N, C-alpha and C positions, 0 to 999 in steps of 0.2 A: 683269384675271385672266380666264381662259378655260379651261373644262373641258368634256369631251365624253364620251359613252358610248363604249365600245370600237369600235363599228361607225359612230360619228359620226352616229347618228340623233337624238341629243339633244345640244344644245349649251347651255351656261350661261355667260353673261358678266356680270362685275361691271364696271360702267362709271362709275366716279365722276367722270370727267372728260369725259363724253360731251356731245354738242351740245344735249341737252335735259335734262329733269328725271328721265329714266330711269336708275335705279341698277343694276337687274338685268333681264336679258333671258334668257328661255328659249325656244328654238326647237326644234321637233320636225319632223324630216324623214322622209318615207317612203323617200326615197333620199338617201344621204349627200351627194351632189353636187346634188341638186335644191332647189328653193325650199322654204320652210317649209310644212309641212302646217298647223300652227298655232303660235302664239306667245303667250307671256304676258310682260308687262312689269310691273315694280314700280318706282314712283317713290321719291324720297328720303324722304317721310314714312311710307312703309310699314314697319310694325313687323318687325324682324328675325325674330321668332317666326312671323309669317305666311309669309315667304319660306321659312324653314326647314321649316315644315309642308307647304307646297306642294312643295318639291323632294323631301322625304322621301316624300310620297305618290306623286310621279312616279317616283322610283327604285324604290319597291316595285311599282308597276304595271309598270315596265320588266322587272323580273326574272320577271314572269308571262308575258311574250311580247309580241311587237310589236302584236298586235291590241288590247291593253288600253290603250296610251298614244296610239295614233293615233285622231283624231277621226273621226266619221262619223255615219251615221244610227243606229248602235248606241249612241251617246253623245250624246243630245240635250242642248242647253243647258238646257232646262227642268229636267232632272234635276240638273245641276250647281248651279243657282241655287236650288233648292228649300230648302236649309238657311238661306239668307239671307231668303227671303220668309217662311219659317215663324218666323224670329226678328224679323219685323216691318219688314224692309227694304222700301222703296218701290221698285217695279219700273216702269220706263218703257221701252216698246218703240217704236223707230222702224224705218224700212226699213234704215237703216245700222248701227244698234247697239241693244243693250239696256243700260240703265243702272240699276244698283241703288244706293240711298243708304240708309245706316244711319238708324235712327230719330232719333238725335242730330245727324245731318248732319255727323258728324266723319269719316266714311269713305265710300268709294264704290268701285264696280267698274263698268267699262265692258267689255262684250263687243262687239267690232266684227265685223260680218259680212264684212269684206273682209280679204284677206290683205295683209301689208305688202309693199312693193317688195322685190324680191330684191336 
């Protein structure tokens, strides 16, 4: 399944038979035909409620204008990860990525600093 915003700046794909463990992929493009500006993926163990909350927040942001859903210096990763660290998640930073792990180690989040291949 594949859906996109009217101008094709946001694309959401449900990939149950993909080549890896990725079940949902969300890509945000500054230009409808350019490479992704940022991307979020959710693998098969991700609770549906988390994917729904993420896409609902993205759709809400989209309706407020393009500057709100595109990443940049106005939206640092520290701000996005603050709710997790406040909830006791362990944060590990490397040159390539930031990894957050839940206190019970049953959930995790990886923020990669590199864009995926186009």
